[in-house]
C-alpha positions as CSV (number, residue, x, y, z in Angstrom):
1,X,84.3,129.0,-31.5
2,X,85.3,126.1,-29.4
3,X,86.1,128.3,-26.4
4,X,82.8,130.2,-26.8
5,X,80.8,126.9,-26.6
6,X,82.7,125.9,-23.5
7,X,81.9,129.2,-21.8
8,X,78.2,129.0,-22.8
9,X,78.0,125.5,-21.5
10,X,79.6,126.4,-18.2
11,X,77.2,129.3,-17.8
12,X,74.2,127.1,-18.5
13,X,75.4,124.5,-16.0
14,X,75.8,127.3,-13.4
15,X,72.3,128.6,-13.9
16,X,70.8,125.1,-13.8
17,X,72.6,124.3,-10.6
18,X,71.4,127.6,-9.0
19,X,67.8,126.9,-10.0
20,X,68.0,123.3,-8.8
21,X,69.2,124.5,-5.4
22,X,66.1,126.7,-4.8
23,X,62.8,125.5,-3.6
24,X,60.8,127.5,-6.1
25,X,61.2,128.4,-9.7
26,X,61.5,132.1,-10.6
27,X,58.2,133.9,-11.1
28,X,57.2,137.2,-12.6
29,X,56.9,138.7,-9.1
30,X,60.4,137.5,-8.0
31,X,61.9,138.7,-11.3
32,X,60.3,142.1,-10.8
33,X,61.8,142.3,-7.3
34,X,65.2,141.3,-8.6
35,X,65.0,144.0,-11.3
36,X,63.9,146.6,-8.7
37,X,66.9,145.7,-6.5
38,X,69.3,146.0,-9.4
39,X,67.8,149.5,-10.2
40,X,68.1,150.5,-6.6
41,X,71.8,149.5,-6.5
42,X,72.4,151.3,-9.8
43,X,70.8,154.5,-8.3
44,X,73.1,154.3,-5.3
45,X,76.2,153.8,-7.4
46,X,75.4,156.6,-9.9
47,X,74.5,159.1,-7.1
48,X,77.8,158.4,-5.3
49,X,79.9,158.5,-8.5
50,X,78.2,161.8,-9.4
51,X,79.1,163.0,-5.8
52,X,82.7,162.2,-6.5
53,X,82.6,164.2,-9.7
54,X,81.1,167.2,-7.9
55,X,83.7,166.9,-5.1
56,X,86.4,167.0,-7.8
57,X,85.1,170.4,-8.7
58,X,86.7,171.7,-5.4
59,X,90.0,171.1,-7.1
60,X,88.8,173.0,-10.2
61,X,87.7,176.0,-8.1
62,X,91.0,176.0,-6.2
63,X,93.0,176.0,-9.5
64,X,90.9,178.7,-11.1
65,X,91.1,180.9,-8.1
66,X,94.8,180.4,-7.6
67,X,95.6,180.9,-11.3
68,X,93.6,184.1,-11.6
69,X,95.3,185.7,-8.5
70,X,98.9,186.4,-7.5
71,X,101.5,183.8,-6.5
72,X,101.9,185.3,-3.0
73,X,98.4,184.1,-2.1
74,X,98.3,180.6,-3.6
75,X,98.8,178.7,-0.3
76,X,96.0,180.8,1.3
77,X,93.7,179.9,-1.6
78,X,94.4,176.1,-1.3
79,X,93.8,176.3,2.5
80,X,90.5,178.1,2.0
81,X,89.3,175.5,-0.5
82,X,90.4,172.7,1.7
83,X,88.5,174.2,4.7
84,X,85.5,174.9,2.5
85,X,84.8,171.2,2.2
86,X,86.1,170.2,5.6
87,X,84.3,172.8,7.6
88,X,81.3,172.6,5.3
89,X,81.0,168.9,5.7
90,X,80.9,169.1,9.5
91,X,78.4,172.0,9.7
92,X,76.2,170.6,7.0
93,X,76.1,167.3,8.8
94,X,75.3,168.9,12.2
95,X,72.8,171.6,11.1
96,X,72.5,172.4,7.4
97,X,71.1,169.1,6.1
98,X,68.3,169.1,8.8
99,X,67.4,172.7,7.9
100,X,67.4,171.9,4.2
101,X,65.7,168.5,4.1
102,X,64.1,167.9,7.5
103,X,60.4,167.7,8.0
104,X,58.8,171.2,7.7
105,X,55.4,172.4,8.6
106,X,55.9,176.0,7.4
107,X,57.8,175.4,4.1
108,X,60.6,177.7,5.3
109,X,63.1,175.3,6.9
110,X,63.3,171.8,8.2
111,X,63.2,170.8,11.9
112,X,64.4,167.2,11.8
113,X,67.4,165.2,10.6
114,X,70.2,167.1,12.4
115,X,73.5,165.2,12.9
116,X,72.1,162.7,10.3
117,X,69.6,161.4,12.9
118,X,67.4,160.0,10.1
119,X,70.0,157.3,9.6
120,X,69.1,153.9,11.1
121,X,71.7,151.2,11.1
122,X,68.9,148.6,10.3
123,X,67.0,150.8,7.9
124,X,67.3,152.1,4.4
125,X,70.8,153.8,4.0
126,X,69.6,156.1,1.1
127,X,69.9,159.1,3.5
128,X,73.7,158.5,3.5
129,X,74.0,158.5,-0.3
130,X,71.6,161.5,-0.6
131,X,73.6,163.4,2.1
132,X,76.9,162.7,0.4
133,X,75.5,164.1,-2.9
134,X,74.1,167.2,-1.1
135,X,77.1,168.1,1.0
136,X,79.3,168.5,-2.1
137,X,76.7,171.0,-3.4
138,X,76.9,172.9,-0.1
139,X,80.7,173.1,-0.4
140,X,80.3,174.4,-4.0
141,X,78.2,177.3,-2.8
142,X,80.7,178.2,-0.1
143,X,83.8,178.1,-2.4
144,X,82.2,180.5,-4.9
145,X,82.5,183.2,-2.2
146,X,86.2,182.5,-1.7
147,X,87.2,183.7,-5.2
148,X,85.4,187.1,-5.0
149,X,87.1,187.9,-1.7
150,X,90.5,186.5,-2.6
151,X,93.9,188.2,-1.6
152,X,92.7,190.3,1.3
153,X,90.5,188.2,3.6
154,X,91.6,187.1,7.1
155,X,91.7,183.3,7.3
156,X,89.8,183.3,10.7
157,X,87.1,185.5,9.2
158,X,86.9,183.2,6.2
159,X,86.4,180.1,8.4
160,X,83.6,181.8,10.2
161,X,81.5,182.8,7.1
162,X,82.2,179.4,5.4
163,X,80.7,177.7,8.5
164,X,77.6,180.0,8.6
165,X,77.0,179.7,4.8
166,X,77.1,175.9,5.0
167,X,75.0,175.7,8.2
168,X,72.4,178.4,7.6
169,X,72.3,180.6,4.6
170,X,72.6,178.0,1.8
171,X,70.4,175.3,3.5
172,X,67.5,177.6,4.3
173,X,67.1,178.8,0.7
174,X,67.7,175.3,-0.5
175,X,64.8,174.1,1.7
176,X,62.5,176.6,-0.1
177,X,63.3,175.2,-3.5
178,X,64.3,171.5,-2.9
179,X,62.9,170.5,0.5
180,X,60.6,167.8,-0.8
181,X,63.5,165.9,-2.4
182,X,63.7,164.2,1.0
183,X,61.5,164.9,4.1
184,X,60.8,168.6,3.7
185,X,58.5,170.9,1.7
186,X,59.5,174.3,0.4
187,X,57.1,177.2,-0.2
188,X,59.0,178.1,-3.5
189,X,58.8,174.6,-5.0
190,X,55.1,174.6,-4.0
191,X,54.6,177.4,-6.5
192,X,56.2,175.4,-9.2
193,X,59.7,176.8,-9.2
194,X,62.1,175.2,-11.7
195,X,65.7,174.8,-10.7
196,X,66.7,171.3,-11.4
197,X,70.4,171.3,-10.4
198,X,70.9,174.7,-8.8
199,X,71.5,177.7,-11.0
200,X,69.9,179.7,-8.2
201,X,70.0,177.3,-5.3
202,X,73.7,176.8,-5.5
203,X,75.3,179.3,-7.8
204,X,73.3,182.4,-7.2
205,X,73.4,181.8,-3.5
206,X,77.2,181.7,-3.8
207,X,77.3,184.6,-6.2
208,X,75.1,187.0,-4.1
209,X,77.0,186.1,-0.9
210,X,80.2,186.9,-2.8
211,X,78.8,190.2,-3.8
212,X,78.0,191.1,-0.2
213,X,81.4,190.0,0.9
214,X,83.2,192.0,-1.9
215,X,81.3,195.1,-0.9
216,X,82.0,194.8,2.8
217,X,85.7,194.0,2.5
218,X,86.4,196.5,-0.3
219,X,88.8,196.3,-3.3
220,X,92.4,195.1,-3.2
221,X,95.1,197.7,-2.8
222,X,95.9,199.3,-6.1
223,X,92.9,197.9,-8.0
224,X,91.2,201.3,-8.5
225,X,93.0,204.6,-8.9
226,X,91.9,207.9,-7.3
227,X,90.9,209.4,-10.7
228,X,88.5,206.5,-11.3
229,X,90.8,204.3,-13.3
230,X,90.9,200.5,-13.2
231,X,94.2,198.8,-12.8
232,X,94.4,195.1,-13.9
233,X,95.9,192.8,-11.3
234,X,97.1,189.9,-13.4
235,X,96.8,186.3,-12.4
236,X,100.1,184.5,-11.9
237,X,99.2,181.2,-13.7
238,X,96.6,181.1,-16.5
239,X,97.4,177.5,-17.5
240,X,96.5,176.5,-13.9
241,X,93.2,178.4,-14.2
242,X,92.5,176.8,-17.6
243,X,93.1,173.3,-16.2
244,X,90.7,174.2,-13.4
245,X,88.0,175.2,-15.9
246,X,88.4,171.8,-17.6
247,X,88.1,170.0,-14.3
248,X,85.0,172.0,-13.5
249,X,83.5,171.2,-16.9
250,X,83.9,167.4,-16.3
251,X,82.7,167.9,-12.7
252,X,79.5,169.4,-14.0
253,X,78.7,166.1,-15.7
254,X,78.1,164.9,-12.1
255,X,76.5,168.1,-11.0
256,X,73.7,168.2,-13.5
257,X,73.0,164.6,-14.6
258,X,73.7,163.4,-11.0
259,X,70.9,165.6,-9.7
260,X,68.5,162.9,-11.1
261,X,69.9,160.6,-8.3
262,X,68.5,157.9,-10.7
263,X,70.5,155.7,-13.1
264,X,68.2,155.9,-16.1
265,X,68.0,157.2,-19.7
266,X,67.1,160.8,-18.6
267,X,70.8,161.6,-17.9
268,X,71.6,161.5,-21.7
269,X,69.9,164.7,-22.6
270,X,71.2,166.4,-19.4
271,X,74.8,165.5,-20.4
272,X,74.3,166.9,-23.9
273,X,72.6,170.1,-22.7
274,X,75.4,170.7,-20.2
275,X,78.1,170.3,-22.7
276,X,76.5,172.4,-25.5
277,X,75.8,175.3,-23.1
278,X,79.4,175.3,-21.9
279,X,80.9,175.2,-25.4
280,X,78.6,178.0,-26.6
281,X,79.4,180.1,-23.6
282,X,83.1,179.8,-24.2
283,X,82.8,180.6,-27.9
284,X,80.6,183.7,-27.5
285,X,82.7,185.1,-24.6
286,X,85.7,184.7,-26.9
287,X,84.0,186.4,-29.8
288,X,82.8,189.3,-27.7
289,X,86.2,189.8,-26.1
290,X,87.9,189.6,-29.5
291,X,85.6,192.3,-30.8
292,X,86.1,194.5,-27.7
293,X,89.8,194.1,-27.1
294,X,91.1,193.1,-30.6
295,X,92.3,189.8,-29.2
296,X,90.6,186.6,-28.1
297,X,91.1,187.1,-24.3
298,X,91.7,183.9,-22.4
299,X,90.3,184.9,-19.0
300,X,86.9,185.9,-20.5
301,X,86.8,182.8,-22.6
302,X,87.4,180.5,-19.6
303,X,84.7,182.4,-17.6
304,X,82.4,182.1,-20.7
305,X,82.5,178.3,-20.4
306,X,81.7,178.5,-16.7
307,X,78.9,180.9,-17.4
308,X,77.4,178.5,-19.9
309,X,77.6,175.7,-17.3
310,X,75.9,177.8,-14.6
311,X,73.3,179.0,-17.0
312,X,72.1,175.5,-18.1
313,X,72.1,174.1,-14.6
314,X,68.5,175.1,-13.8
315,X,67.0,173.9,-17.0
316,X,69.3,171.1,-18.0
317,X,66.5,168.5,-17.6
318,X,63.6,170.5,-19.2
319,X,65.0,172.2,-22.3
320,X,66.1,170.9,-25.6
321,X,69.7,170.8,-26.9
322,X,68.9,173.7,-29.2
323,X,67.7,175.8,-26.3
324,X,70.8,174.9,-24.4
325,X,72.9,176.5,-27.1
326,X,70.9,179.7,-26.8
327,X,71.1,179.7,-23.0
328,X,74.9,179.2,-23.2
329,X,75.3,181.9,-25.8
330,X,73.4,184.5,-23.7
331,X,75.4,183.5,-20.6
332,X,78.7,183.9,-22.5
333,X,77.8,187.4,-23.6
334,X,76.3,188.3,-20.3
335,X,79.3,187.3,-18.2
336,X,81.6,189.5,-20.3
337,X,79.6,192.7,-19.8
338,X,78.8,191.8,-16.2
339,X,82.5,191.6,-15.3
340,X,83.1,195.0,-16.9
341,X,80.0,196.4,-15.0
342,X,81.2,195.3,-11.6
343,X,84.7,196.8,-12.3
344,X,83.0,200.0,-13.3
345,X,81.1,200.3,-10.0
346,X,84.3,199.5,-8.2
347,X,83.4,196.0,-6.9
348,X,86.6,194.0,-7.0
349,X,86.1,190.4,-7.9
350,X,89.4,188.8,-8.8
351,X,87.9,185.7,-10.6
352,X,84.5,187.0,-11.8
353,X,82.6,184.8,-9.4
354,X,79.7,187.3,-9.0
355,X,79.2,187.5,-12.7
356,X,79.6,183.8,-13.4
357,X,77.5,182.5,-10.6
358,X,75.2,185.2,-9.4
359,X,74.3,186.9,-12.7
360,X,74.4,183.9,-14.9
361,X,72.7,181.8,-12.3
362,X,69.8,184.2,-12.4
363,X,69.7,184.1,-16.2
364,X,69.7,180.3,-16.2
365,X,66.8,180.2,-13.8
366,X,64.8,182.6,-15.9
367,X,65.8,180.6,-19.1
368,X,64.5,177.4,-17.5
369,X,61.1,178.9,-17.7
370,X,61.4,180.6,-21.0
371,X,62.6,177.5,-22.9
372,X,60.6,174.9,-20.9
373,X,59.9,171.9,-23.2
374,X,56.3,171.8,-22.0
375,X,55.7,175.4,-22.9
376,X,56.0,178.6,-21.0
377,X,53.5,181.0,-19.5
378,X,53.2,184.2,-17.5
379,X,52.7,182.1,-14.4
380,X,55.9,180.0,-15.0
381,X,58.0,183.1,-15.6
382,X,56.5,184.9,-12.6
383,X,57.4,182.0,-10.3
384,X,60.9,182.0,-11.7
385,X,61.3,185.7,-11.1
386,X,60.0,185.3,-7.6
387,X,62.6,182.6,-6.9
388,X,65.4,184.8,-8.3
389,X,64.3,187.8,-6.2
390,X,63.8,185.7,-3.1
391,X,67.3,184.3,-3.5
392,X,68.9,187.7,-3.8
393,X,66.9,189.2,-0.9
394,X,67.7,186.3,1.5
395,X,71.3,185.6,0.5
396,X,72.6,189.2,0.0
397,X,70.9,190.6,3.2
398,X,72.0,187.7,5.5
399,X,75.5,187.5,4.0
400,X,75.9,191.3,4.3
401,X,74.9,191.2,7.9
402,X,77.2,188.3,8.5
403,X,80.2,190.0,6.9
404,X,79.6,193.2,8.8
405,X,79.4,191.3,12.1
406,X,82.6,189.5,11.4
407,X,84.3,192.7,10.4
408,X,83.2,194.5,13.6
409,X,84.2,191.7,15.9
410,X,87.1,189.4,14.8
411,X,88.0,191.4,11.7
412,X,87.4,190.5,8.0
413,X,90.3,192.1,6.2
414,X,94.1,191.7,6.8
415,X,96.2,194.8,7.3
416,X,97.7,196.7,4.3
417,X,101.1,195.5,5.2
418,X,100.0,191.9,5.2
419,X,98.1,192.3,2.0
420,X,101.2,193.7,0.3
421,X,103.4,190.9,1.6
422,X,101.0,188.2,0.7
423,X,98.7,186.0,2.7
424,X,100.8,182.9,2.2
425,X,103.5,184.3,4.5
426,X,101.5,186.3,6.9
427,X,98.5,184.0,7.4
428,X,100.1,180.5,6.9
429,X,103.9,181.0,7.2
430,X,104.3,179.3,3.8
431,X,105.4,180.0,0.2
432,X,103.8,178.3,-2.8
433,X,106.9,178.8,-5.0
434,X,110.0,179.0,-2.7
435,X,112.5,178.7,-5.6
436,X,111.1,181.6,-7.6
437,X,111.4,185.3,-7.1
438,X,108.3,187.6,-7.2
439,X,107.7,189.7,-10.3
440,X,105.8,192.9,-10.7
441,X,104.0,194.5,-13.6
């Protein structure tokens, strides 16, 4: 008690001395300005902390992709994820951010803000914090494509499409849905499109680009037999993939709540919705795989968690926790059957990226309208469907053309000999596990 009194006395003396040193006593106006300044600083800190969490998702994606594929390609996968963010940062800084958030007269793309020209040394630095949060989203869209095209893509071709996706394909659709978050205005958001954190803007863009890439590049050698059979190509490190999913799960607590860019009470419900959808997605994917295969399959269960996270991303701020459970449940079931469907039509996606991000991103965007807290209507659902279709049409078509051009010019796929040997050796002159011998199944 004695020490508490000493501390309180010291604090009182400090406050008195501070007031005595000023010319004017605090007023309601000065207090309001001080509170506003504290809130502004909190907004900056929360937005940048959330950006760090989303950046950490790059590690999660790298681990999931490496774990679900073969050991002979692990170095290549790490290099691709490193370059996703590095190349993406530069191209988004130079071109992408201006196209996505620059001033727009048409509602189709921005025309200002290239090379972060909106930043003024003597002005408000919010553009820097906002850019940092947005660039990690752009990198997420790019790295989704990496997983679907793993184990057979030329590194030079990969660098090219990663740059174009970050500079052009992702930002232009992003401007349609999110442009007004800074200086722009998008035609889609003008209709009332709901996609709070990017089920469509980020995940479906990545998923549909991945679909285009997987079609153009073709399946891995030995994936499909001549008689129409499907041969599983087992991942080399499922514990690594599992750890990657946990990292992605925690990163999503920056992805969804961080999209408020405001440190206030609204993030509580977004946190809860995000977690519930992920948990339900994992459980339902496990149950369905258990019924189908007779065992609770780990790969499907991990992708079920990711499916739930993608599904809730659009509506995380405008649905109730009960609705989040339903959204996650549908996503967990949907991803299971979607993975089987793409295998059946001979689209080889080693990590299930098309199903997790493209298909479940579309579901999450529709669900944001169906379960809207304020009520739903034919108009709301129509706008959501317009956004989903517009995303597919823009992303798939532009990405397909991009991959075709790369394939016809610099080449998109490695040779059969290089693919059999592994991209670590042929593309990078490395070996992820030099002390271990390869194994075959």
